[in-house]
C-alpha positions in Angstrom: 151.3 95.6 92.5 152.6 93.1 90.0 155.5 94.0 87.7 157.3 92.2 84.8 159.8 93.7 82.4 160.4 92.9 78.7 163.3 93.5 76.4 163.8 92.7 72.8 166.9 90.7 73.6 165.7 88.5 76.5 161.9 88.6 76.4 159.7 88.8 79.5 161.2 88.6 83.0 159.8 86.6 85.9 156.9 88.6 87.4 157.0 89.8 90.9 154.3 91.0 93.3 155.6 93.8 95.5 154.3 96.8 97.5 152.8 99.7 95.6 155.5 102.2 94.8 156.7 104.7 92.3 158.7 103.7 89.2 162.1 105.1 88.3 162.3 105.9 84.6 164.9 107.7 82.4 163.6 111.1 81.2 164.1 109.9 77.7 161.8 106.9 78.2 159.7 106.1 75.1 156.4 106.4 77.0 157.2 110.0 78.1 157.7 111.2 74.5 155.9 109.0 72.1 152.9 107.7 74.0 154.0 104.1 73.9 151.4 103.0 76.4 148.2 100.9 76.6 146.0 99.7 79.4 143.0 97.7 80.4 140.3 98.0 83.0 138.4 95.2 84.7 136.9 94.5 88.2 137.1 91.8 90.8 133.9 91.1 92.6 133.3 89.7 96.0 130.2 87.6 95.5 127.4 87.2 98.0 128.6 83.6 98.4 132.0 84.9 99.5 133.8 83.9 96.4 136.0 86.3 94.4 135.3 86.5 90.7 136.4 88.2 87.5 134.0 88.9 84.7 135.2 87.6 81.3 138.9 88.4 82.0 139.9 86.5 78.8 138.4 89.3 76.7 140.3 92.0 78.6 143.6 90.1 78.2 143.0 89.6 74.4 142.1 93.3 74.0 145.3 94.4 75.8 147.3 92.3 73.4 145.5 94.0 70.5 146.2 97.4 72.0 149.8 96.6 72.7 150.4 95.5 69.0 148.6 98.6 67.8 150.8 100.8 69.9 154.1 99.3 68.9 154.5 97.4 72.2 155.5 93.8 72.7 153.5 90.6 72.2 152.5 88.3 75.0 150.2 85.3 75.7 146.8 86.6 76.9 146.3 83.4 78.8 149.5 84.0 80.8 148.3 87.5 81.6 145.0 86.1 82.9 147.0 83.8 85.1 149.0 86.8 86.5 145.8 88.7 87.3 144.4 85.7 89.1 147.6 85.2 91.1 147.7 88.9 92.0 144.1 88.7 93.3 144.8 85.4 95.1 147.4 87.3 97.1 145.7 90.6 97.7 142.0 89.9 97.2 141.1 89.0 100.7 142.9 92.0 102.1 141.3 94.7 99.9 137.9 93.0 99.1 136.7 91.3 102.3 133.0 92.3 102.1 130.4 90.6 99.9 128.8 92.8 97.3 131.9 95.0 96.7 134.4 95.3 93.9 138.0 96.2 93.2 139.1 98.0 90.0 142.1 96.2 88.3 144.4 98.1 85.9 146.9 96.2 83.8 149.1 98.5 81.7 152.1 98.3 79.4 154.6 101.2 78.9 157.6 101.6 76.7 160.7 102.1 78.9 163.5 102.3 76.3 165.9 105.1 77.2 166.7 106.0 73.6 165.2 109.2 72.4 164.9 108.2 68.7 161.5 107.6 67.2 160.9 103.8 66.9 159.3 100.8 68.6 160.6 100.5 72.1 163.2 97.8 72.8 162.2 97.6 76.4 158.8 97.7 78.1 157.1 97.1 81.5 153.8 95.4 82.2 152.3 96.2 85.6 149.0 95.4 87.4 147.6 97.6 90.1 144.3 97.6 92.0 142.3 100.6 93.3 139.1 101.1 95.2 136.5 102.9 93.1 132.9 104.0 93.7 130.2 102.8 91.4 129.3 105.6 89.0 125.9 106.4 87.6 123.8 103.7 89.2 121.5 106.0 91.3 119.7 109.3 90.8 118.0 110.8 87.8 120.2 109.4 85.1 123.2 110.8 83.2 123.2 114.0 81.2 125.3 113.9 78.0 126.5 116.9 75.9 127.0 116.2 72.2 130.4 117.1 70.8 130.7 120.0 68.4 133.6 120.2 66.0 135.8 117.7 67.7 136.0 113.9 67.1 137.2 111.2 69.5 138.4 108.8 66.8 138.4 108.5 63.0 138.6 105.7 60.3 142.1 104.3 60.1 142.9 105.5 63.6 143.1 103.7 66.9 139.8 104.4 68.6 139.3 100.7 68.9 142.4 100.2 71.1 142.9 101.3 74.7 145.8 103.6 74.1 146.4 106.6 76.3 146.5 108.7 73.2 142.8 108.1 72.8 142.0 109.7 76.0 144.2 112.8 76.5 142.8 114.8 73.6 139.2 114.3 74.9 139.9 115.6 78.4 139.4 119.3 77.7 136.0 118.6 76.2 135.2 116.4 79.1 136.1 119.1 81.6 134.1 121.7 79.7 131.1 119.4 79.7 131.4 118.8 83.4 131.4 122.6 84.1 128.1 122.8 82.2 126.6 120.1 84.4 127.0 117.2 82.0 128.6 113.9 83.1 130.0 112.8 79.7 130.5 114.0 76.1 128.5 112.1 73.5 131.0 111.9 70.6 129.6 112.4 67.1 131.3 111.7 63.8 130.9 112.7 60.2 128.6 115.1 58.3 125.5 113.2 59.5 126.5 113.4 63.2 126.6 109.7 63.7 126.6 108.7 67.4 129.8 106.8 68.4 130.6 106.7 72.1 129.8 108.5 75.4 133.0 109.6 77.0 134.9 106.4 77.5 131.8 104.2 77.4 129.8 102.5 74.7 126.3 104.0 74.0 123.0 102.3 73.5 119.4 103.4 72.8 116.1 101.6 72.7 113.9 103.0 69.9 110.5 101.8 68.8 110.8 101.1 65.1 108.3 102.8 62.9 107.9 99.9 60.5 108.0 96.8 62.7 106.5 98.4 65.8 109.0 96.5 68.0 111.6 98.2 70.2 115.1 98.1 68.8 118.3 98.1 70.9 120.9 100.0 68.9 124.6 100.6 69.4 127.3 101.6 66.9 128.9 98.8 64.9 132.5 97.9 65.7 135.3 99.4 63.6 138.2 101.8 63.9 136.3 104.3 66.0 134.4 102.0 68.4 136.0 100.1 71.3 135.0 96.4 71.6 133.8 96.9 75.2 133.5 93.7 77.3 130.3 95.1 78.9 129.1 96.1 75.4 129.6 92.6 74.0 127.9 91.1 77.1 124.9 93.4 76.8 124.4 92.4 73.1 124.8 88.7 73.8 122.3 88.7 76.7 119.8 90.8 74.8 120.0 88.5 71.8 119.7 85.4 74.0 116.9 86.6 76.3 115.0 89.4 74.6 114.7 88.6 70.9 112.3 85.6 71.2 108.5 86.1 71.0 108.1 84.9 74.6 110.9 86.2 76.9 111.3 85.0 80.5 111.8 88.6 81.5 108.2 89.5 80.8 109.4 92.3 78.6 108.3 92.9 75.0 110.4 91.3 72.3 113.2 93.5 71.1 115.3 93.6 68.0 119.1 94.0 68.5 121.2 96.0 66.0 124.8 97.1 65.6 124.4 99.9 63.1 124.8 103.6 62.5 122.6 105.9 64.5 122.5 109.6 63.6 121.3 112.5 65.7 118.5 113.1 63.1 117.1 109.6 63.8 117.5 110.1 67.5 115.6 113.5 67.4 112.9 112.0 65.1 112.4 109.2 67.6 112.2 111.6 70.5 109.6 113.8 68.7 107.5 110.8 68.0 107.8 109.5 71.6 109.6 106.4 70.2 112.9 107.1 72.1 112.3 104.7 75.0 115.6 104.3 76.8 119.3 105.2 76.5 122.3 103.9 78.5 126.0 103.8 78.6 128.0 100.6 79.3 131.6 100.1 80.4 133.7 98.9 83.3 133.6 102.3 85.2 129.9 103.2 84.7 128.7 99.5 84.3 125.2 100.0 82.8 123.9 103.5 83.6 120.7 105.1 82.3 120.8 108.4 80.3 118.2 111.0 81.1 119.0 113.9 78.8 121.1 114.5 75.7 121.9 118.1 74.7 122.5 118.6 70.9 123.1 122.1 69.5 121.5 123.8 72.5 118.4 121.5 72.4 117.6 119.1 75.2 116.5 115.6 74.1 114.6 114.0 77.0 114.9 110.2 77.0 111.9 108.0 77.7 109.5 108.3 80.6 110.3 109.4 84.1 108.9 108.4 87.5 107.7 110.9 90.1 111.4 111.4 91.2 112.5 112.2 87.7 114.4 108.8 87.4 114.1 107.2 83.9 111.7 104.3 83.6 114.0 101.9 81.8 112.9 98.3 82.0 115.4 96.9 79.4 118.3 98.8 81.0 117.3 97.5 84.4 116.9 93.9 83.3 120.2 93.8 81.5 122.0 95.5 84.4 120.4 93.0 86.8 121.4 90.0 84.7 125.0 91.2 84.5 125.2 92.0 88.2 123.9 88.5 89.1 126.7 86.9 87.1 129.4 89.2 88.5 128.4 88.7 92.1 127.6 85.0 91.8 123.9 85.1 92.3 123.7 83.1 89.0 126.2 80.5 87.9 127.6 81.5 84.5 130.7 80.8 82.6 131.4 84.5 82.4 131.9 84.7 86.2 135.4 83.3 86.7 136.1 82.3 90.3 139.6 83.1 91.8 141.2 80.3 93.8 142.4 82.4 96.8 144.4 79.5 98.1 146.7 79.9 95.0 149.5 82.2 96.3 152.3 81.6 93.8 152.9 82.9 90.3 153.6 79.5 88.7 
């Protein structure tokens, strides 16, 4: 793990890499009472060429700064955080990620450590980085099953749904557990009187619907704002789709697609399903990567997504193509500026 401390009086301390261990915090620490905490999630990939890569780490570091500011925590230079992550992986990457085609989950976090119990921005904080081995979720099998929320919302206008604060996640855990007990992998969070689709659990949500007017498929995801997280995978999906799937002749061999960031209501989703225009759906994020959705349950009604093969697995050519493009970058099959190679000979923090 890597640890550095901050105080209002002295700023950030020198960072140190040390063995994974428990922290010692006063019971009155700000994080324990007022939720002064934020975090990030990204992965390090051992490429098929043997090189260790991060995927667009600059975006994660900039987003952690945004979350820290939104949560009353200290400022920092995102470029310096990226350097710390690279140094951390240069030391530990070979030990924990020796095999090509594997990944390691990286979790930077900031917590308020001030011992004063009064309500206010913490005068002390800690930034730490840890790494854990995770399985890859949702990449095989018949696709994900989502349960639409009823009566609860994950985020709201003017709130902090666009920041990675722990306070965004804890209130959703009961609904998540209830959905799991009913056989669903995630909650599809709806918002407003029209039941606008927002996010699926902690992931961004996409659909491919054939437009009634144009006749073209349309890739749709909710627009950014107070209730939608600016996911790194989300942004990458949109950029790849616009660059490779919007032209009349695509190298992928797939039909041209329109790409939209706009409101999608359950009424529109149901209408598309009834007309056989709901072609694909998937979630995107660091944990689930790009995972197809098979079924969405809304008010007791199952909405089946797209066509299935003989094994019941969704036939999802756009999802498959986008997932493949991203994976090729992450594991070094294709050279791309998004795949940032770690210099594993660099062992110092300077």
